N, C-alpha and C positions, 0 to 999 in steps of 0.2 A: 714317615717317609720310607720308601723302599728303593733299593738299587735294582735297576733293570739292566739286562744285558741281552741285546739282540742285534741283528744286522739290518742296516737301512741302506738301500741302494749299493750293496756290496761292501759297505764299511761297517766295522763293529762299533756299536754305540753302547756306552755305559753311562748311566745317569741316575740321579736321585729324583723320584717322582712321588707325588701323593697317590695312594691307591685309587682315588676317584678321578685321576687325570685321564681324559680320553686321548686316544692315540692321535686324533686330528690336532688337538691342542698341543700335544707333545711335539709333533712334527713341525707345526707352524711356529710355536713360541720358543722351543728349546733347540730345534734343529734348523730353524729358518728355512724350511722347505714349504714355502707359501704357495706352491702349485696345488697343494691339497686344499680345496675350497670348502668352506662351511656354509651350508645353505639352511636347511630346515632344522638341523641338529636333532632330528628324530629318526634318522635312518630311512627316510622316505625319498628324498630328491635325488640321491646318488652323486651329488657334486663332490663328496668327500671320498669317493671310492679309491682304494689302494689295493695292492696285492699283498696277502700274507701267505707265505709258503705257496705261492703261485695261484691262490684263490682270491677272487674279488671279494672285498669286505668293506662295509661301511665303517670308516674310521671314527665317525662322530659318536657311534654307540659301542665302540670297542675300547676297553681300557688298555692303557699302555702296558700295565703289568701282565695282561693276558698274553703279550707277545714275547714273553721270556723264551729265549732260545730259538725264536722264529726268524724268518727272513722277510723283511718288509720292503716293498718296492713302490715308490711314489712316481708320479709322472716325470719328475726330474731324472729318474733312473733309467729312462728309455732312450737316452740320447743316441746311442749307437745301435738300437734295436731295429733290424731291417723291416719287420712288419709294422712297427710304430711309425717308421718313416713313410711307408706306403699310406698308412691311415692319415697321417698329418697332411700329406700332399693331396689325398683325396678329399679331406675335409675342406681344404683351401680351394681346390678346384670346383667342388660342388656347392660352394657357399653354405657349408654345414655348420658355420659358427657366426655369431654376431657379437654379442657382448663378451663371449668367451668364458663366462662364469661356470657353466656346466661342462665345458669342453674337456678338462682333465679327467673327470670321472667318465665322460662319454668315451674318450679315447681308450681308457683302461678297460671299460666294459666291452667296447667294440673289439679290442685285441683278443680278449678272452673268448668272445663269440666266434671270431674267425678261426681261432685255433681249435676250439671245442666242437664247432659245427661247420666244417669246411664246405659243406654242400648246402648251407642255409639259403632259402629263397627269401623274397621280399617279405612275405607274410611272417616267416619265422624270425627274421631280423626285427620286425616291428614288435613281435611278442617278446623277444629276448631283451630288447632295449627299453621296454615299457617301464622298467624300474628306474630309469634315468630321465629326469624331467628337464625340459628346456622351455623357457618363456619367450624365446625370440623367433626360432626358425620355423616352427610348424612341423619339424621332423623330416620333411621331404628331402632336404639336402643331406641330412644325416643318413637316412636310409639309402639314398643314391650313392653316397660316398662308401658306405660299408659294402653295398652290393657290388660296386665297381672293383673293390679290393678282392672280394670273394671270387668274382668272375676272372680277374686277372691271374689269381693264384691257381684257379682250376685250369685255365688255359695253359699255364706254365707247368702244371702238375707239381707245384712247389710246396713240398711238405718236408722241411729240413728235419734231420734226425733229432736235434735238440728240442723241436717243437712237438714231436709226436707224443711225448709224455703228457702234454697239456690238452690233447684231444680227449673226447669222451671215451672212457675205458670200455672194454667189453662188458656187456650187460651181465649183471650178476644172476646166476642160476643157483639156487640154494643147494648146499650139501652135495650128496652123491649125484644130483641131477645134472651137475656140470658135464657128466659123461654121457648124458642122454641127449636125444634130439630136442632142439628148442622148438617152442610153439611156432606155427606158421605165420601168424600175424606179425607185422613189424613192430618192434618195441619203440617206446617213446625215446627220442633223443633228448636227453636232459642232463644238465650239469648237477642235478641234485639226486642223490641216491642214499637210502637208509636201509640198513640191514638189522634185523633183530630176530629173536626167537622166543617161543613160549613152550612150556611142557604141560600137558594135561594128563591126568591119572586115569586114562582109559586106553584100551588096546588100539592098535593102529587101524584095524579093519572097522572098528566101531566109529572112530573119529572120521575116517575117510567116508563112511556111509553118511555121517552127519553132514559133511561138507557138500553132499548132493542137494541138501535143502538150503540153498544159499540165503533166502530171506531169514531163516532161523539163525544161521551162522552170523549173518550181518547184524542181527539184533544183539549179538554178544559184544560187538564193537561199540565203545562209547560214542553216542551221538549219531550212529549210522542206522539207516532204515531202508529196506527195499520196498518200494511202493508197487512195482509191477514186475512180474517174472513170467517170461514166455520162452521156455527152452533155454538157450544160451544168452538171450537178450534180457537185460535188466534195466529198470529205472529206479532211481532212489535219490536219497539226499543224505548229507552228513553235516552236522551242526557242530561248530567249534566256538568257544567263548575265549576271547582275548581280553580279560579284564572287563572294561565297559563295552568292548566291541563284540558283537555276536555275528557270526557269519554262517549262512546256511547254503551250502553248495548243492544245487539240484541238477541232475543230469542223467545220462544213460551210460551203459557199459555192456561189454560183451565178455562172456565167460568161456574159457577154454579149460578142459580137463583131460589129463593123461592118466587113464585108469592104471596102466601097468606101472608107471613111475610114481604114482600117488602124488601128483602135483597138479597145479592149475595156475592160470593167469587171469586176472580181471583187468580189462583195459577200458578206461572210461574217461569222461570229460564232463565238467559241470561249471555252473556260474552262480555267484552270489548276487541275488537281485538287488540288494541294498547298496553294495560297494561297486558292483559291476566287475569285480575281480573274477578271473577265470582260472580254472585248474584242470589239468589233464595228467594222466599218468597210468602206470601199470602197477598192480599189486600181485606179485608172484608168491605162491606158497608151496612148500615142499614138506610132506609128512614122512617121518621115519620112525622106526622103532627105537624108543629110548631105554628099553629094558624094564624089567619089573612090572610089565603090564602098562607102561606109560608110552605116550606118543610125543615126539618132538615136532613142533611146527616152526619151520624156518621161514621167515617173511622178508621179502625184498621189495622196497618201494622206490620206484623211479617216477619222478614227477616234475612238472613245471608249474609255476604260479605267476600270473601276470595281473597287473592292476595295483590298486592301493595296498592290498594285503601282501604284495610281493616282499615287503620288508620282513615278513615272518618266515620266509621260505628257506633261509640258510642258517648254518651255524649250529653250535652245540645245543642251543635252546630247543630247536626243532627235534633233534635227536632225543633229548630228554623227554619232550612231550610225547613223541611217538613211542619211546620206550615205556612210558606210563600207560599209553593206550594199549600196547601189545600185552603188557602184564595184566591189565584189567580184562582184556579180551580172553586171555587164557583162564583166568579165574571164572569169568562168566560162562565160558564154554564148559568148563569142568562141572559147574553147578547145573547147567542145562542137561548135560549127559547123565548126571547123577539123578536128576528129577525125572528124566525120561519124558519131559513135556516141553513144547515150544514156549519161549518166553511170551508173557502177555503183552509186553511193551518193550521198545528198544532200550538198551542200556543207557543210563544217564550220561550226558556229555561231560567231558573233563573241562576244567577252566584252565586255559593256558596261562592266565595271569597268576594263578596259584603255583603252577609249575615254574613260572619265571622266578618268583620270589624264593622258592626252594633252591632253584639252580643258582641264583645270585648269592644266596647265603652260603651254599657249598663253595662257591668261588672265593668269597670273602674269607672263609675259614682256611681254604687252601693257601691264599695269599699270606695270611698271618701265621701259618703253621710253622 
C-alpha cells in the first residue's frame, strides 16, 4: 500500500491505495464520485474522462499513485462552472444524451474542446470528439450542442481571463527561431504537442545540406518512408507497432524550408487503412551550431489523432516513444552522414509495446523509490 496526496474537486485527499489501483476505481470506490463512469476499461470509449491538472485523461488507465501532487477534477467538480452550465443546457436542448452513460466524459471533453479551440467548426468538433463513444445518440445532437455553445461564445466574444490559459498555446518554434518570422502556412490547431532534440556529430552546413534530400532524411526516422517527392510536395508512410497492433499511416505532406534561419516545417495528413484512424500534424525542425563541429536538431511535433488509435495520442507514454524515435533518428543520421551514402532501406520501426513496458517499469521503480 502507498499513501497518495492530491486534490480532487478542490479538496485535498489523502488515502492508502494499492499501486495497481486505477484512478477511476479510486474515485468511485473510495471517494464515492460515481459520476466517473467505467465503460471499456481500456482507455478507448472516453466515459471515464476526468481532468488532471486541466488536461483530459482516461482515468481507467491512469494509476491513482500517478496523481501525486496533482489536481483532479471530475464531472461533480463543475457544479458552478459557467461553461459547463452552458454545455449541460445545450446537451439537454439538443437531445444530446439518452442513457447518459457516456455523458460525463462527453461533457468534460466538450468543455476542453471549447476552451482549446474556440473557433472550431462542425468538422473539427467531430474530429475532436471522436475519442468519446456513444451507443445511443448517433452524435448529431452532441455535435449540435457543442456547436451552439461555440457560436454563442463567439457572438458574445466571451473568453474569460481564467479560461485563456486552457486554450491552445502559441505554437512552438524551436530555439532561436522564436525570433524569426514563422512559416506562411497555418499550423495545426492541436491539443497535443511534443518537443525534443538530437545532436549529430557533423557541422551545421553539412547537416542542413543533407536535409535538402528529404527522402534520405526521412529514411533515418524509424518506420518512415518517402515514396514520392516533387519539389515541396511529398507522399509517404510511417509504420508504428503497438504490441500486437500495427498501424501504417499513408498520406501526403508539404515541406517548407527557411534557408537563412536553417529551419523547416513538414505539414501532412494520413490515414491507417486497417483501423481507419486519421492523423495530421506539423513537424518543425530547427538546426543550430552545437559547438565542436556538431549540430543540434530541435524538433517540435504538433498533431491530432482521431479514430480507434486516438487512445495512444496523449500522455507520457507518447513522449517516451517520440523521445526514442528522435534519439534513433539522430543516430541513424549520424551514421548516414559518416558513410556519405543514402540508406538502402528505411530505418526499422520501433515497437511502442516495448517502450510501454520500459516506461511502466520506470514508473513502478519511481513509486517504490
